[in-house]
Backbone bond lengths (Angstrom), bond angles and torsions (degrees), N, CA, C in turn:
res aa  C-N    CA-C-N  psi(-1)  N-CA   C-N-CA  omega(-1)  CA-C   N-CA-C  phi
1 X - - - 1.458 - - 1.488 109.84 -
2 X 1.261 116.52 134.93 1.502 121.45 -177.90 1.515 107.89 -93.18
3 X 1.344 116.16 115.39 1.442 121.19 176.61 1.529 108.50 -97.10
4 X 1.315 115.20 121.58 1.459 119.94 179.15 1.547 107.86 -166.05
5 X 1.313 113.40 164.86 1.467 120.78 179.32 1.550 108.28 -65.14
6 X 1.345 118.08 -34.44 1.446 121.37 -179.39 1.534 111.61 -66.15
7 X 1.324 116.72 -28.74 1.467 119.32 -178.62 1.582 108.76 -95.17
8 X 1.329 116.58 -5.31 1.440 123.00 179.89 1.553 109.78 61.90
9 X 1.301 113.98 42.79 1.473 120.04 -179.93 1.536 107.80 -146.77
10 X 1.342 111.92 123.68 1.510 117.13 -177.50 1.553 110.15 -110.73
11 X 1.332 115.44 158.38 1.427 121.01 173.21 1.503 110.92 -58.64
12 X 1.321 116.66 -36.26 1.477 119.14 -178.54 1.514 111.20 -64.20
13 X 1.350 116.32 -39.88 1.483 118.77 174.39 1.506 111.08 -58.20
14 X 1.295 117.36 -48.95 1.467 121.33 -179.97 1.568 112.21 -60.37
15 X 1.312 114.43 -40.49 1.447 118.75 179.16 1.587 109.83 -64.30
16 X 1.286 118.43 -36.41 1.466 120.71 176.85 1.504 114.86 -60.42
17 X 1.335 114.10 -34.14 1.479 118.76 179.92 1.522 112.86 -89.68
18 X 1.325 118.32 -20.25 1.469 123.89 -177.20 1.507 112.07 -63.15
19 X 1.380 116.88 -30.76 1.472 116.84 -178.65 1.547 112.48 -80.30
20 X 1.345 115.76 -7.38 1.437 122.64 175.80 1.503 113.88 63.16
21 X 1.286 119.44 18.19 1.445 121.25 178.02 1.552 111.77 -67.54
22 X 1.328 116.19 -27.42 1.457 119.82 177.40 1.549 109.62 -58.65
23 X 1.327 115.09 -33.73 1.462 118.37 -179.10 1.573 111.23 -69.98
24 X 1.325 115.77 -40.72 1.467 119.60 176.53 1.522 111.63 -62.17
25 X 1.313 116.92 -30.96 1.474 121.84 -179.31 1.509 112.56 -87.18
26 X 1.386 117.43 -3.70 1.493 120.59 -179.22 1.505 112.67 68.49
27 X 1.337 118.85 33.56 1.428 123.55 179.86 1.545 110.55 -94.07
28 X 1.338 114.63 156.49 1.420 119.22 -178.71 1.524 112.53 -109.56
29 X 1.294 115.97 160.63 1.477 120.93 174.39 1.507 107.79 -126.46
30 X 1.336 118.70 129.90 1.430 123.94 174.45 1.509 106.86 -110.90
31 X 1.321 114.85 121.44 1.482 120.54 177.38 1.509 108.12 -114.38
32 X 1.321 115.13 116.34 1.452 119.52 -178.59 1.513 110.37 -121.09
33 X 1.328 114.34 159.74 1.489 118.50 178.23 1.484 109.92 157.43
34 X 1.285 117.11 175.35 1.431 123.61 -174.34 1.547 111.31 -74.76
35 X 1.316 117.51 166.02 1.472 121.86 176.08 1.493 112.48 -51.68
36 X 1.323 116.48 130.56 1.451 120.91 172.73 1.518 115.72 82.42
37 X 1.301 117.16 4.69 1.489 117.86 -173.98 1.585 109.85 -83.62
38 X 1.321 117.73 -5.28 1.488 117.95 174.53 1.498 115.17 109.30
39 X 1.378 117.93 17.14 1.411 121.33 -177.82 1.542 112.17 -62.95
40 X 1.297 115.98 -51.47 1.454 122.27 -177.52 1.543 108.64 -66.41
41 X 1.294 115.78 -43.38 1.518 119.63 176.36 1.481 112.51 -52.68
42 X 1.367 114.87 -49.66 1.448 120.17 -177.69 1.498 110.56 -64.61
43 X 1.368 117.31 -43.76 1.473 119.65 -178.46 1.539 110.14 -62.80
44 X 1.295 115.26 -40.87 1.481 117.73 176.97 1.495 114.89 -69.27
45 X 1.325 117.87 -33.98 1.432 120.73 175.19 1.543 111.70 -63.33
46 X 1.327 115.53 -40.87 1.447 119.46 177.29 1.530 111.18 -66.72
47 X 1.371 114.48 -42.07 1.492 120.83 174.76 1.502 112.73 -58.88
48 X 1.336 116.82 -41.40 1.475 122.53 179.21 1.574 108.70 -62.58
49 X 1.318 114.10 -46.17 1.440 118.98 178.93 1.568 112.52 -59.76
50 X 1.350 113.10 -40.72 1.459 118.12 177.38 1.542 110.24 -63.81
51 X 1.308 118.03 -39.91 1.449 120.60 177.51 1.551 111.64 -62.00
52 X 1.330 113.51 -40.01 1.481 117.46 -179.94 1.505 111.27 -68.13
53 X 1.287 118.91 -16.25 1.454 124.26 177.25 1.519 110.99 -99.74
54 X 1.330 118.31 12.44 1.449 121.66 174.80 1.544 117.01 85.82
55 X 1.333 115.70 7.84 1.460 120.45 -178.77 1.569 108.97 -82.49
56 X 1.309 114.19 149.13 1.477 119.24 176.09 1.506 105.75 -90.00
57 X 1.345 115.69 126.94 1.438 121.48 -173.32 1.553 107.09 -130.95
58 X 1.354 114.53 143.29 1.465 119.72 171.43 1.546 109.10 -135.65
59 X 1.299 112.82 141.61 1.485 122.61 -178.15 1.526 109.82 -116.62
60 X 1.319 116.61 134.54 1.480 122.69 173.60 1.487 109.65 -140.76
61 X 1.286 116.74 141.01 1.451 122.81 158.90 1.547 103.37 -72.84
62 X 1.325 118.97 127.46 1.434 119.84 -174.65 1.517 111.43 -61.79
63 X 1.324 122.66 -44.19 1.469 120.64 177.99 1.514 112.32 -57.90
64 X 1.370 118.08 -41.19 1.466 119.88 179.59 1.510 111.68 -70.40
65 X 1.332 117.78 -36.54 1.467 119.82 177.87 1.542 110.74 -62.15
66 X 1.302 115.41 -46.20 1.490 118.70 -177.29 1.535 109.91 -66.27
67 X 1.314 118.88 -35.64 1.462 122.73 174.80 1.500 111.90 -64.12
68 X 1.334 115.17 -41.86 1.501 120.40 177.83 1.536 110.28 -63.90
69 X 1.313 116.15 -42.99 1.448 119.47 -179.88 1.515 113.89 -64.39
70 X 1.357 115.75 -32.77 1.461 119.16 174.99 1.504 109.59 -62.78
71 X 1.334 116.58 -49.27 1.475 119.88 -178.41 1.534 108.75 -65.85
72 X 1.332 119.64 -34.54 1.452 122.29 -179.40 1.515 109.12 -66.36
73 X 1.281 119.26 -33.28 1.480 121.95 175.90 1.489 111.25 -62.54
74 X 1.344 118.55 -37.16 1.428 122.36 -176.85 1.528 111.27 -68.17
75 X 1.339 116.44 -36.15 1.410 117.17 -174.75 1.547 114.73 -110.94
76 X 1.341 114.20 18.00 1.460 120.53 169.82 1.540 115.08 83.13
77 X 1.306 118.24 9.13 1.477 119.23 -179.20 1.516 115.12 -97.33
78 X 1.329 116.69 3.87 1.495 122.70 -174.01 1.522 110.15 -58.40
79 X 1.311 119.96 -54.30 1.467 122.98 -175.84 1.517 110.72 -59.18
80 X 1.328 117.45 -40.59 1.477 121.54 -178.35 1.522 109.10 -64.35
81 X 1.343 116.55 -42.56 1.496 118.39 179.79 1.530 112.03 -70.06
82 X 1.278 117.74 -35.15 1.463 120.50 176.57 1.548 109.66 -64.97
83 X 1.320 116.25 -44.64 1.448 120.13 175.14 1.494 114.30 -58.90
84 X 1.317 115.68 -40.93 1.476 121.27 178.79 1.505 111.20 -62.51
85 X 1.356 116.14 -42.05 1.462 120.82 179.21 1.536 110.06 -66.39
86 X 1.320 115.22 -46.27 1.487 119.92 -173.18 1.496 111.84 -57.92
87 X 1.281 119.53 -35.64 1.464 122.93 -173.76 1.560 115.92 -86.47
88 X 1.304 116.22 8.45 1.436 118.25 175.50 1.572 109.23 -88.11
89 X 1.316 112.76 140.03 1.508 116.86 178.79 1.524 111.05 -61.59
90 X 1.345 116.57 -35.64 1.493 120.53 -176.52 1.492 107.72 -136.85
91 X 1.346 114.87 127.71 1.466 120.88 176.24 1.584 104.04 -114.26
92 X 1.333 114.95 128.88 1.434 119.92 177.76 1.555 106.43 -109.73
93 X 1.338 113.68 117.49 1.505 120.46 176.79 1.497 109.06 -107.59
94 X 1.279 117.38 103.96 1.441 123.86 -176.23 1.547 110.11 -91.93
95 X 1.284 119.04 151.99 1.446 124.46 176.71 1.530 116.18 64.42
96 X 1.327 118.47 36.50 1.460 123.52 175.95 1.558 107.07 -60.77
97 X 1.326 112.60 128.23 1.462 117.94 175.44 1.511 113.32 90.96
98 X 1.320 119.48 4.91 1.454 122.06 -176.65 1.542 112.33 -78.76
99 X 1.316 116.32 -31.82 1.506 119.52 179.19 1.508 108.26 -130.66
100 X 1.320 117.64 146.67 1.456 121.39 -178.77 1.565 113.82 -61.89
101 X 1.283 118.36 151.09 1.435 122.70 178.65 1.501 113.55 -100.80
102 X 1.317 117.15 133.60 1.442 120.38 171.58 1.545 109.99 -96.44
103 X 1.274 118.30 177.49 1.484 120.83 -175.23 1.534 111.56 -58.30
104 X 1.332 117.34 -44.61 1.446 120.70 -177.98 1.557 110.05 -63.15
105 X 1.325 115.44 -40.22 1.471 120.00 178.19 1.538 113.39 -66.11
106 X 1.319 115.78 -40.07 1.439 119.82 176.05 1.516 111.97 -61.25
107 X 1.358 114.98 -45.76 1.450 119.24 -178.56 1.523 111.08 -65.82
108 X 1.337 119.42 -41.85 1.412 122.35 177.86 1.541 110.96 -61.93
109 X 1.336 117.35 -42.83 1.433 120.73 178.22 1.479 110.52 -62.86
110 X 1.316 119.08 -44.66 1.471 122.07 177.76 1.539 110.52 -59.25
111 X 1.298 116.89 -39.60 1.488 118.98 -178.29 1.569 108.71 -67.32
112 X 1.273 118.15 -42.32 1.463 121.37 178.55 1.563 110.76 -61.73
113 X 1.324 114.37 -49.69 1.475 118.77 -176.98 1.534 109.00 -64.39
114 X 1.350 117.41 -44.83 1.443 121.38 -179.07 1.518 111.70 -60.15
115 X 1.351 114.72 -46.62 1.485 119.65 -177.66 1.563 113.40 -61.14
116 X 1.325 115.87 -30.17 1.460 122.78 -177.27 1.536 113.59 -92.41
117 X 1.279 117.66 -21.82 1.483 124.42 -173.54 1.548 111.07 -50.71
118 X 1.306 114.79 128.26 1.457 126.16 -179.15 1.502 116.34 63.42
119 X 1.335 116.11 7.57 1.496 117.94 179.58 1.521 108.76 -117.46
120 X 1.345 116.70 -43.49 1.509 121.41 -171.98 1.533 107.73 -130.85
121 X 1.331 113.47 160.56 1.462 123.21 -178.30 1.506 110.57 -93.96
122 X 1.349 115.07 149.67 1.453 120.63 175.94 1.513 108.59 -136.32
123 X 1.308 116.11 139.11 1.473 121.94 172.73 1.527 107.13 -111.57
124 X 1.282 116.88 129.35 1.451 124.31 178.20 1.499 110.76 -118.58
125 X 1.347 118.60 128.18 1.450 120.81 173.86 1.528 108.03 -109.70
126 X 1.345 116.07 143.02 1.460 117.12 -177.25 1.546 110.17 -159.11
127 X 1.327 115.15 139.34 1.423 120.61 169.51 1.510 111.89 -74.32
128 X 1.325 116.87 -23.44 1.445 122.00 -178.80 1.552 109.60 -79.50
129 X 1.329 115.10 136.47 1.458 116.46 173.88 1.545 110.19 -67.61
130 X 1.272 118.83 149.61 1.459 121.13 -174.87 1.543 111.22 -59.10
131 X 1.288 118.18 -27.61 1.433 122.43 178.44 1.535 110.98 -64.11
132 X 1.329 119.61 -18.50 1.441 121.69 -178.95 1.525 111.67 -99.35
133 X 1.326 119.12 -0.17 1.460 122.32 -174.44 1.512 111.55 -67.77
134 X 1.306 117.74 -38.73 1.443 119.06 179.69 1.527 111.57 -60.70
135 X 1.291 116.35 -43.54 1.468 120.99 177.54 1.541 110.50 -66.65
136 X 1.334 119.45 -33.96 1.414 124.70 179.44 1.540 109.27 -63.37
137 X 1.330 115.82 -47.52 1.477 119.97 179.66 1.528 110.53 -63.33
138 X 1.289 116.34 -37.11 1.461 123.34 165.64 1.542 114.32 66.46
139 X 1.291 114.81 28.39 1.545 121.42 172.11 1.523 104.81 -153.97
140 X 1.291 114.03 107.30 1.481 123.70 -166.54 1.541 112.11 -50.15
141 X 1.279 119.51 -53.57 1.447 123.58 -173.73 1.554 111.03 -64.77
142 X 1.317 116.10 -43.76 1.417 119.82 -179.73 1.538 109.80 -71.19
143 X 1.336 116.30 -40.01 1.491 119.36 177.54 1.527 110.25 -59.50
144 X 1.293 116.08 -45.12 1.510 120.37 178.60 1.501 111.63 -56.58
145 X 1.346 116.57 -43.31 1.457 121.54 -175.46 1.523 110.37 -70.76
146 X 1.327 116.41 -45.16 1.472 120.58 179.75 1.534 111.01 -64.11
147 X 1.330 117.48 -51.42 1.444 122.57 -173.97 1.502 110.40 -66.86
148 X 1.303 116.97 -37.29 1.480 119.95 179.14 1.556 110.40 -59.73
149 X 1.286 116.33 -36.95 1.502 120.66 -178.98 1.519 113.19 -80.87
150 X 1.351 116.79 -22.57 1.501 120.11 -178.70 1.544 110.78 -91.79
151 X 1.280 116.54 -55.68 1.421 121.59 -163.26 1.548 114.83 -70.28
152 X 1.310 115.60 -39.55 1.473 119.32 -172.40 1.521 113.65 -71.99
153 X 1.344 116.29 -11.78 1.465 118.44 177.88 1.566 107.69 -123.96
154 X 1.298 114.92 38.56 1.439 118.10 -175.91 1.511 113.51 -121.21
155 X 1.341 112.90 139.06 1.474 121.02 168.00 1.489 106.88 -83.67
156 X 1.307 119.34 143.87 1.483 119.81 -177.24 1.505 110.05 -118.46
157 X 1.339 112.88 135.21 1.481 120.05 174.42 1.527 105.57 -127.91
158 X 1.317 116.27 115.00 1.469 120.40 179.30 1.554 105.92 -107.17
159 X 1.300 115.50 94.86 1.434 121.10 -178.34 1.550 112.64 -69.54
160 X 1.256 117.27 141.20 1.474 122.25 -179.52 1.525 109.65 -122.39
161 X 1.305 113.50 175.81 1.475 117.71 171.89 1.522 112.19 100.85
162 X 1.317 111.86 175.08 1.441 123.77 -176.87 1.536 110.30 -73.14
163 X 1.329 115.81 159.62 1.450 119.66 177.42 1.560 112.67 -60.23
164 X 1.283 115.79 127.91 1.456 119.40 178.23 1.532 110.92 -66.06
165 X 1.312 115.19 -26.80 1.497 118.86 175.76 1.537 108.83 -65.17
166 X 1.305 116.33 -41.98 1.448 120.67 -179.87 1.527 111.89 -65.90
167 X 1.364 114.26 -43.54 1.480 121.43 179.57 1.497 112.67 -60.77
168 X 1.361 114.93 -41.55 1.464 122.19 -177.22 1.497 115.23 -100.89
169 X 1.369 116.86 16.97 1.434 119.41 -176.22 1.534 111.02 -64.94
170 X 1.324 114.19 151.81 1.448 123.52 177.98 1.592 106.02 -65.72
171 X 1.266 115.10 131.56 1.466 120.66 178.03 1.544 108.46 -115.42
172 X 1.354 119.15 109.57 1.422 123.97 -177.98 1.559 108.76 -61.62
173 X 1.334 113.60 147.97 1.496 117.60 177.43 1.496 112.37 -80.99
């Protein structure tokens, strides 16, 4: 990960998260930025560090998780999966805002966030700026409930700069 003023990421910020004390306090991290700027990489690096410190961590692409929960509802595994997610010290939700939410997805997301609130930490990565999240959730009451539990206890990292994939792309000879 490239730490620099141009990327809006400092070594001091990384060091604050490396001790994983934010997890013990049940705080969240929101990592936003353009495609390829390193959001998922950073979230996974923090998750890896948490694992090395003995924390229980689970990673999901949010669209895939919500799809899985829909199928789990059909065959009776929904509650078991929700319980499994709730009891992890750190939940990483990647690609927030990538796919539209239907009512079942909104309610499942609310349940996950509510169950973890003030007990466990969550990292969310998103291309959407936080100001657009209410509109993304697209149901005012549920959006208020979800965002109230996420945003007010969140550290924010707004990554900047060009796509790291573009910078490090293979260049044929």
